[in-house]
C-alpha positions in Angstrom: -47.1 -10.1 124.9 -48.5 -12.1 122.0 -51.3 -10.6 120.0 -53.6 -11.7 117.2 -54.8 -9.0 114.9 -58.0 -9.9 112.9 -58.4 -7.2 110.3 -59.0 -7.3 106.5 -58.0 -3.7 105.8 -54.4 -4.2 104.6 -53.2 -0.7 105.3 -54.7 -0.6 108.8 -53.4 -4.2 109.5 -49.9 -3.3 108.5 -50.0 0.0 110.5 -51.1 -1.7 113.6 -48.7 -4.6 113.2 -45.7 -2.3 112.5 -46.5 -0.1 115.5 -47.0 -2.9 118.0 -43.9 -4.9 116.8 -41.9 -1.7 117.4 -43.3 -1.7 120.9 -42.0 -5.2 121.5 -45.1 -7.4 120.9 -45.3 -10.6 119.0 -48.0 -9.9 116.4 -49.8 -12.5 114.3 -52.6 -11.6 111.9 -55.7 -13.0 110.2 -57.4 -11.4 107.2 -60.5 -13.6 107.1 -62.8 -15.7 109.3 -61.3 -19.1 108.4 -57.8 -18.1 109.3 -58.9 -16.3 112.4 -60.9 -19.3 113.6 -58.0 -21.7 113.0 -55.6 -19.5 115.0 -57.8 -18.9 118.0 -58.5 -22.7 118.1 -54.9 -23.6 117.7 -52.9 -21.0 119.7 -53.2 -18.9 122.8 -52.8 -15.1 122.9 -52.6 -12.5 125.5 -54.9 -10.1 123.6 -56.9 -10.5 120.4 -58.0 -7.5 118.3 -61.2 -8.4 116.4 -62.6 -6.4 113.5 -66.3 -7.3 113.3 -66.7 -7.2 109.5 -64.3 -9.7 108.0 -64.5 -11.9 104.8 -66.1 -15.3 105.2 -67.9 -14.6 108.5 -68.3 -12.4 111.5 -65.7 -11.3 114.0 -68.4 -11.7 116.7 -68.5 -15.5 115.9 -64.7 -15.6 116.3 -65.1 -13.9 119.6 -67.8 -16.4 120.7 -65.6 -19.4 119.7 -62.5 -17.8 121.4 -64.3 -17.2 124.7 -65.6 -20.8 124.7 -62.0 -22.2 124.7 -59.9 -19.5 126.2 -62.2 -17.2 128.3 -59.2 -15.5 130.0 -57.9 -14.1 126.7 -58.2 -10.3 126.5 -60.3 -9.1 123.5 -60.8 -5.7 121.9 -63.5 -5.2 119.3 -62.6 -2.9 116.4 -65.9 -1.4 115.2 -67.2 1.0 112.6 -68.2 4.5 113.8 -71.9 3.8 113.7 -71.9 0.1 114.7 -73.5 0.6 118.2 -75.4 -2.7 118.1 -72.2 -4.6 117.2 -70.3 -3.0 120.1 -73.1 -4.1 122.5 -73.2 -7.6 121.1 -69.4 -7.8 121.4 -69.4 -6.7 125.1 -72.3 -9.2 125.8 -70.2 -12.0 124.3 -67.3 -11.1 126.7 -65.2 -8.6 124.8 -63.1 -6.5 127.3 -63.1 -3.3 125.4 -63.9 -1.8 122.0 -62.3 0.9 119.9 -64.0 2.8 117.0 -62.4 3.5 113.6 -60.6 5.7 113.0 -58.3 5.6 116.0 -54.8 6.6 117.0 -52.3 3.8 117.5 -51.1 5.1 120.9 -54.7 4.9 122.1 -55.0 1.3 120.9 -51.7 0.5 122.6 -52.9 2.0 125.9 -56.1 -0.1 125.7 -54.2 -3.3 125.0 -52.0 -2.7 128.0 -55.0 -2.0 130.2 -56.9 -5.1 129.0 -53.9 -7.3 129.5 -53.2 -6.0 133.0 -56.9 -6.5 134.0 -57.3 -9.9 132.5 -54.0 -11.7 132.8 -52.5 -10.0 135.9 -55.6 -9.3 138.0 -54.9 -5.6 137.5 -51.5 -5.7 139.0 -48.5 -3.9 137.5 -46.0 -5.7 139.7 -45.9 -9.5 139.9 -43.9 -10.7 142.9 -42.4 -14.2 143.1 -40.6 -14.2 146.4 -37.4 -12.2 145.8 -38.3 -11.6 142.1 -40.4 -8.6 141.1 -41.7 -8.2 137.5 -43.0 -4.8 136.5 -45.4 -5.4 133.6 -45.7 -1.7 132.8 -42.0 -0.9 132.5 -40.9 -4.4 131.6 -38.3 -4.4 134.3 -37.3 -7.3 136.5 -35.5 -7.0 139.8 -34.1 -9.5 142.4 -34.2 -8.2 145.9 -34.4 -4.7 144.4 -31.5 -5.1 142.0 -32.3 -4.8 138.3 -31.6 -7.8 136.1 -30.6 -7.1 132.5 -32.8 -9.4 130.3 -33.4 -9.6 126.6 -37.0 -9.1 125.4 -37.4 -12.9 124.9 -36.0 -13.6 128.4 -38.4 -11.0 129.9 -41.3 -12.7 128.0 -40.1 -16.1 129.4 -39.9 -15.0 133.0 -43.3 -13.3 132.8 -44.8 -16.4 131.2 -43.4 -18.7 133.9 -44.5 -16.4 136.7 -48.0 -16.3 135.2 -48.1 -20.1 135.1 -46.1 -21.0 138.2 -46.3 -24.6 139.4 -47.7 -25.7 136.1 -45.8 -27.9 133.7 -45.2 -26.1 130.3 -44.2 -28.1 127.3 -41.3 -27.0 125.1 -43.8 -26.6 122.3 -46.1 -24.4 124.4 -43.1 -22.2 125.4 -41.9 -22.0 121.8 -45.3 -20.9 120.6 -45.6 -18.3 123.3 -42.2 -16.8 122.4 -42.4 -17.1 118.6 -46.1 -17.6 117.7 -47.0 -19.8 114.8 -43.6 -19.0 113.2 -42.4 -21.9 115.4 -43.9 -24.2 112.7 -41.0 -23.3 110.4 -38.3 -24.3 112.9 -36.5 -27.6 112.6 -36.1 -28.0 116.4 -36.8 -26.3 119.7 -33.2 -26.1 121.0 -33.6 -22.3 121.3 -36.1 -22.9 124.2 -33.4 -24.6 126.2 -30.9 -21.8 125.4 -33.2 -19.1 126.5 -34.0 -20.9 129.7 -30.4 -21.5 130.4 -29.5 -17.8 130.0 -32.5 -16.7 132.1 -31.5 -19.1 134.9 -28.0 -17.9 134.9 -28.9 -14.2 135.1 -31.5 -14.7 137.8 -29.1 -16.8 139.9 -26.3 -14.3 139.5 -28.6 -11.6 140.8 -29.3 -13.7 143.9 -32.5 -15.5 143.0 -33.3 -19.1 143.7 -33.5 -21.5 140.7 -37.3 -21.9 140.3 -37.1 -23.4 136.8 -37.2 -27.2 137.0 -36.8 -29.5 134.0 -39.6 -32.1 133.6 -38.1 -35.0 131.8 -39.6 -35.7 128.4 -42.1 -32.8 128.7 -40.8 -29.4 129.4 -40.4 -27.1 132.4 -42.1 -26.0 135.6 -41.6 -22.7 137.5 -41.9 -24.3 140.9 -42.7 -21.7 143.6 -43.4 -22.3 147.3 -44.5 -19.0 148.7 -42.6 -17.9 151.8 -44.4 -17.0 155.0 
């Protein structure tokens, strides 16, 4: 899962980032309105954590802009203890949840998982693609009931494909999903091909069909025809 943390308190930002990266998330961050705005306009995220009070503008305005371009993105407002009006405004603008400072990181983690399941997976913990089953809670993948040993990046990739089945995904889009805006520092996108090659091999070895099709000059499609 790829997250954006919009927070100007350096200690809190680093605590959240360290905790969530340890849990296996890709975490990007923004400390002010300008950077936050640029990121939500340029990249897609599974969940965005938004502190309302940030330098240069309001987190509520970031939320408004985000929902105008990517309404499906999960959003959690981080609010001050006595900021009831801001919480209400945030929910009215489409925020999925809010959490009040100070909070425990395990609680934040639980809320992130709940928002992501609700928004991106229609509340389902198990995503089934014919013989493939993806458990978004335990991060386990099985083929006809047999577990497939995937790396974290391979798991992210199969989940991304399954969530966008029958849609063409460019190499750049896939790279950004796996690595966030750090992809800008890479000289090429060869690693995308390597991850897909390894994922194909493991799924086919476990007995799955090859659903991943190359689209010449563009990227890849996870082509699925549902069985009766």
